[in-house]
C-alpha positions as protocol buffer text, in pm:
chain_id: "A"
residue {
  index: 1
  type: MET
  ca { x: 0 y: 0 z: 0 }
}
residue {
  index: 2
  type: GLN
  ca { x: 275 y: 240 z: 93 }
}
residue {
  index: 3
  type: GLU
  ca { x: 466 y: 150 z: -218 }
}
residue {
  index: 4
  type: GLN
  ca { x: 164 y: 225 z: -432 }
}
residue {
  index: 5
  type: ASN
  ca { x: 120 y: 568 z: -263 }
}
residue {
  index: 6
  type: ARG
  ca { x: 483 y: 652 z: -329 }
}
residue {
  index: 7
  type: GLN
  ca { x: 447 y: 561 z: -696 }
}
residue {
  index: 8
  type: GLU
  ca { x: 131 y: 772 z: -726 }
}
residue {
  index: 9
  type: LYS
  ca { x: 307 y: 1070 z: -567 }
}
residue {
  index: 10
  type: ARG
  ca { x: 605 y: 1025 z: -794 }
}
residue {
  index: 11
  type: SER
  ca { x: 385 y: 993 z: -1101 }
}
residue {
  index: 12
  type: ALA
  ca { x: 188 y: 1300 z: -995 }
}
residue {
  index: 13
  type: THR
  ca { x: 506 y: 1510 z: -960 }
}
residue {
  index: 14
  type: THR
  ca { x: 679 y: 1381 z: -1271 }
}
residue {
  index: 15
  type: GLY
  ca { x: 365 y: 1340 z: -1478 }
}
residue {
  index: 16
  type: ARG
  ca { x: 469 y: 990 z: -1579 }
}
residue {
  index: 17
  type: LYS
  ca { x: 383 y: 653 z: -1431 }
}
residue {
  index: 18
  type: GLY
  ca { x: 677 y: 436 z: -1366 }
}
residue {
  index: 19
  type: ALA
  ca { x: 908 y: 666 z: -1561 }
}
residue {
  index: 20
  type: PRO
  ca { x: 1271 y: 719 z: -1463 }
}
residue {
  index: 21
  type: PRO
  ca { x: 1361 y: 1042 z: -1281 }
}
residue {
  index: 22
  type: PRO
  ca { x: 1409 y: 1349 z: -1503 }
}
residue {
  index: 23
  type: THR
  ca { x: 1750 y: 1410 z: -1657 }
}
residue {
  index: 24
  type: PHE
  ca { x: 1970 y: 1707 z: -1572 }
}
residue {
  index: 25
  type: VAL
  ca { x: 1863 y: 1894 z: -1885 }
}
residue {
  index: 26
  type: GLU
  ca { x: 1496 y: 1844 z: -1802 }
}
residue {
  index: 27
  type: ARG
  ca { x: 1552 y: 1965 z: -1444 }
}
residue {
  index: 28
  type: VAL
  ca { x: 1735 y: 2275 z: -1570 }
}
residue {
  index: 29
  type: ALA
  ca { x: 1451 y: 2346 z: -1815 }
}
residue {
  index: 30
  type: VAL
  ca { x: 1190 y: 2317 z: -1538 }
}
residue {
  index: 31
  type: LEU
  ca { x: 1398 y: 2537 z: -1310 }
}
residue {
  index: 32
  type: ALA
  ca { x: 1444 y: 2797 z: -1586 }
}
residue {
  index: 33
  type: LEU
  ca { x: 1070 y: 2806 z: -1647 }
}
residue {
  index: 34
  type: ARG
  ca { x: 1006 y: 2856 z: -1274 }
}
residue {
  index: 35
  type: ILE
  ca { x: 1269 y: 3128 z: -1237 }
}
residue {
  index: 36
  type: TRP
  ca { x: 1188 y: 3317 z: -1559 }
}
residue {
  index: 37
  type: ARG
  ca { x: 887 y: 3517 z: -1432 }
}
residue {
  index: 38
  type: PRO
  ca { x: 1042 y: 3638 z: -1101 }
}
residue {
  index: 39
  type: ALA
  ca { x: 1372 y: 3714 z: -1274 }
}
residue {
  index: 40
  type: GLY
  ca { x: 1187 y: 3911 z: -1542 }
}
residue {
  index: 41
  type: SER
  ca { x: 1003 y: 4104 z: -1273 }
}
residue {
  index: 42
  type: VAL
  ca { x: 1327 y: 4186 z: -1092 }
}
residue {
  index: 43
  type: LEU
  ca { x: 1485 y: 4293 z: -1419 }
}
residue {
  index: 44
  type: ALA
  ca { x: 1185 y: 4516 z: -1504 }
}
residue {
  index: 45
  type: VAL
  ca { x: 1195 y: 4681 z: -1160 }
}
residue {
  index: 46
  type: ALA
  ca { x: 1570 y: 4738 z: -1190 }
}
residue {
  index: 47
  type: LEU
  ca { x: 1531 y: 4895 z: -1536 }
}
residue {
  index: 48
  type: ALA
  ca { x: 1247 y: 5116 z: -1409 }
}
residue {
  index: 49
  type: GLY
  ca { x: 1465 y: 5227 z: -1117 }
}
residue {
  index: 50
  type: MET
  ca { x: 1754 y: 5312 z: -1346 }
}
residue {
  index: 51
  type: LEU
  ca { x: 1522 y: 5506 z: -1577 }
}
residue {
  index: 52
  type: MET
  ca { x: 1377 y: 5698 z: -1282 }
}
residue {
  index: 53
  type: TRP
  ca { x: 1727 y: 5784 z: -1157 }
}
residue {
  index: 54
  type: HIS
  ca { x: 1824 y: 5904 z: -1506 }
}
residue {
  index: 55
  type: VAL
  ca { x: 1512 y: 6121 z: -1534 }
}
residue {
  index: 56
  type: VAL
  ca { x: 1585 y: 6289 z: -1198 }
}
residue {
  index: 57
  type: SER
  ca { x: 1965 y: 6305 z: -1186 }
}
residue {
  index: 58
  type: GLY
  ca { x: 2086 y: 6236 z: -1538 }
}
residue {
  index: 59
  type: LYS
  ca { x: 2259 y: 6467 z: -1783 }
}
residue {
  index: 60
  type: HIS
  ca { x: 1927 y: 6623 z: -1889 }
}
residue {
  index: 61
  type: GLY
  ca { x: 1733 y: 6536 z: -1573 }
}
residue {
  index: 62
  type: LEU
  ca { x: 1496 y: 6733 z: -1355 }
}
residue {
  index: 63
  type: SER
  ca { x: 1766 y: 6876 z: -1129 }
}
residue {
  index: 64
  type: VAL
  ca { x: 1959 y: 7016 z: -1428 }
}
residue {
  index: 65
  type: TRP
  ca { x: 1633 y: 7148 z: -1573 }
}
residue {
  index: 66
  type: GLN
  ca { x: 1556 y: 7330 z: -1246 }
}
residue {
  index: 67
  type: GLN
  ca { x: 1905 y: 7488 z: -1242 }
}
residue {
  index: 68
  type: LYS
  ca { x: 1867 y: 7600 z: -1603 }
}
residue {
  index: 69
  type: ARG
  ca { x: 1523 y: 7743 z: -1526 }
}
residue {
  index: 70
  type: THR
  ca { x: 1662 y: 7947 z: -1235 }
}
residue {
  index: 71
  type: GLN
  ca { x: 1952 y: 8066 z: -1450 }
}
residue {
  index: 72
  type: ASP
  ca { x: 1707 y: 8162 z: -1725 }
}
residue {
  index: 73
  type: LYS
  ca { x: 1504 y: 8376 z: -1481 }
}
residue {
  index: 74
  type: GLN
  ca { x: 1817 y: 8553 z: -1360 }
}
residue {
  index: 75
  type: LEU
  ca { x: 1936 y: 8622 z: -1715 }
}
residue {
  index: 76
  type: ARG
  ca { x: 1593 y: 8755 z: -1816 }
}
residue {
  index: 77
  type: GLN
  ca { x: 1598 y: 8995 z: -1519 }
}
residue {
  index: 78
  type: GLU
  ca { x: 1947 y: 9108 z: -1618 }
}
residue {
  index: 79
  type: ILE
  ca { x: 1834 y: 9159 z: -1979 }
}
residue {
  index: 80
  type: ASP
  ca { x: 1534 y: 9364 z: -1864 }
}
residue {
  index: 81
  type: GLY
  ca { x: 1761 y: 9582 z: -1649 }
}
residue {
  index: 82
  type: LEU
  ca { x: 2002 y: 9636 z: -1939 }
}
residue {
  index: 83
  type: GLU
  ca { x: 1718 y: 9722 z: -2175 }
}
residue {
  index: 84
  type: GLN
  ca { x: 1590 y: 9983 z: -1928 }
}
residue {
  index: 85
  type: GLU
  ca { x: 1940 y: 10128 z: -1894 }
}
residue {
  index: 86
  type: ASN
  ca { x: 1975 y: 10139 z: -2275 }
}
residue {
  index: 87
  type: ALA
  ca { x: 1644 y: 10323 z: -2305 }
}
residue {
  index: 88
  type: ARG
  ca { x: 1754 y: 10574 z: -2040 }
}
residue {
  index: 89
  type: LEU
  ca { x: 2087 y: 10631 z: -2215 }
}
residue {
  index: 90
  type: ARG
  ca { x: 1918 y: 10669 z: -2555 }
}
residue {
  index: 91
  type: GLU
  ca { x: 1691 y: 10933 z: -2405 }
}
residue {
  index: 92
  type: ARG
  ca { x: 1989 y: 11113 z: -2254 }
}
residue {
  index: 93
  type: VAL
  ca { x: 2175 y: 11109 z: -2587 }
}
residue {
  index: 94
  type: GLN
  ca { x: 1866 y: 11245 z: -2762 }
}
residue {
  index: 95
  type: LYS
  ca { x: 1841 y: 11527 z: -2505 }
}
residue {
  index: 96
  type: LEU
  ca { x: 2211 y: 11607 z: -2545 }
}
residue {
  index: 97
  type: LYS
  ca { x: 2162 y: 11629 z: -2921 }
}
residue {
  index: 98
  type: THR
  ca { x: 1856 y: 11854 z: -2909 }
}
residue {
  index: 99
  type: ASP
  ca { x: 1809 y: 12023 z: -2566 }
}
residue {
  index: 100
  type: PRO
  ca { x: 2041 y: 12322 z: -2504 }
}
residue {
  index: 101
  type: HIS
  ca { x: 1977 y: 12313 z: -2127 }
}
residue {
  index: 102
  type: ALA
  ca { x: 2092 y: 11949 z: -2110 }
}
residue {
  index: 103
  type: ILE
  ca { x: 2407 y: 12038 z: -2308 }
}
residue {
  index: 104
  type: GLU
  ca { x: 2480 y: 12329 z: -2073 }
}
residue {
  index: 105
  type: ARG
  ca { x: 2427 y: 12114 z: -1760 }
}
residue {
  index: 106
  type: GLU
  ca { x: 2661 y: 11845 z: -1894 }
}
residue {
  index: 107
  type: ALA
  ca { x: 2930 y: 12102 z: -1984 }
}
residue {
  index: 108
  type: ARG
  ca { x: 2909 y: 12258 z: -1636 }
}
residue {
  index: 109
  type: GLU
  ca { x: 2921 y: 11928 z: -1448 }
}
residue {
  index: 110
  type: ARG
  ca { x: 3175 y: 11730 z: -1650 }
}
residue {
  index: 111
  type: LEU
  ca { x: 3394 y: 11992 z: -1810 }
}
residue {
  index: 112
  type: HIS
  ca { x: 3366 y: 12255 z: -1532 }
}
residue {
  index: 113
  type: TYR
  ca { x: 3270 y: 12525 z: -1781 }
}
residue {
  index: 114
  type: ALA
  ca { x: 3143 y: 12856 z: -1647 }
}
residue {
  index: 115
  type: LYS
  ca { x: 2949 y: 13147 z: -1783 }
}
residue {
  index: 116
  type: PRO
  ca { x: 3131 y: 13478 z: -1813 }
}
residue {
  index: 117
  type: GLY
  ca { x: 3172 y: 13630 z: -1467 }
}
residue {
  index: 118
  type: GLU
  ca { x: 3121 y: 13301 z: -1277 }
}
residue {
  index: 119
  type: VAL
  ca { x: 3389 y: 13146 z: -1059 }
}
residue {
  index: 120
  type: ILE
  ca { x: 3406 y: 12770 z: -1007 }
}
residue {
  index: 121
  type: TYR
  ca { x: 3545 y: 12636 z: -684 }
}
residue {
  index: 122
  type: SER
  ca { x: 3666 y: 12276 z: -687 }
}
residue {
  index: 123
  type: LEU
  ca { x: 3681 y: 12106 z: -352 }
}
residue {
  index: 124
  type: PRO
  ca { x: 3905 y: 11806 z: -292 }
}
residue {
  index: 125
  type: PRO
  ca { x: 3726 y: 11475 z: -262 }
}
residue {
  index: 126
  type: ASP
  ca { x: 3630 y: 11362 z: 86 }
}
residue {
  index: 127
  type: PRO
  ca { x: 3902 y: 11158 z: 257 }
}
residue {
  index: 128
  type: PRO
  ca { x: 3806 y: 10796 z: 315 }
}
residue {
  index: 129
  type: SER
  ca { x: 3660 y: 10745 z: 661 }
}
residue {
  index: 130
  type: PRO
  ca { x: 3863 y: 10519 z: 889 }
}
residue {
  index: 131
  type: ASN
  ca { x: 3711 y: 10178 z: 936 }
}
residue {
  index: 132
  type: PRO
  ca { x: 3622 y: 10143 z: 1307 }
}
residue {
  index: 133
  type: HIS
  ca { x: 3629 y: 9761 z: 1280 }
}
residue {
  index: 134
  type: ALA
  ca { x: 3984 y: 9750 z: 1139 }
}
residue {
  index: 135
  type: ASN
  ca { x: 4150 y: 9836 z: 1474 }
}
residue {
  index: 136
  type: LYS
  ca { x: 3982 y: 9557 z: 1668 }
}
């Protein structure tokens, strides 16, 4: 009775009645079929992890994109400031070309010109103030 139960168990596991045990090649094939799905899942998870790392930290990743975005904002602000300064300087040049009062003011300030009968006094520049923290 026990012998018959053992044969039934063996035939249920091998799928053959009274057949010899599977060969090495057959066992490797069965093992490969069992391992294939979990190994594929592990491989898919690893590839997804690598892709996620590349998207965040890669050469063209999110962190680089954020740095470039910040740099772009700073450069746009600088460009706006320079455009405003250019507009102010263009206006000043236009006034110096056409407005006699602007020409006179510029000649008096920069070139120290005076009208007849005026005296210009030039004062020496203020001496630099001593730094009170330098002596400590």
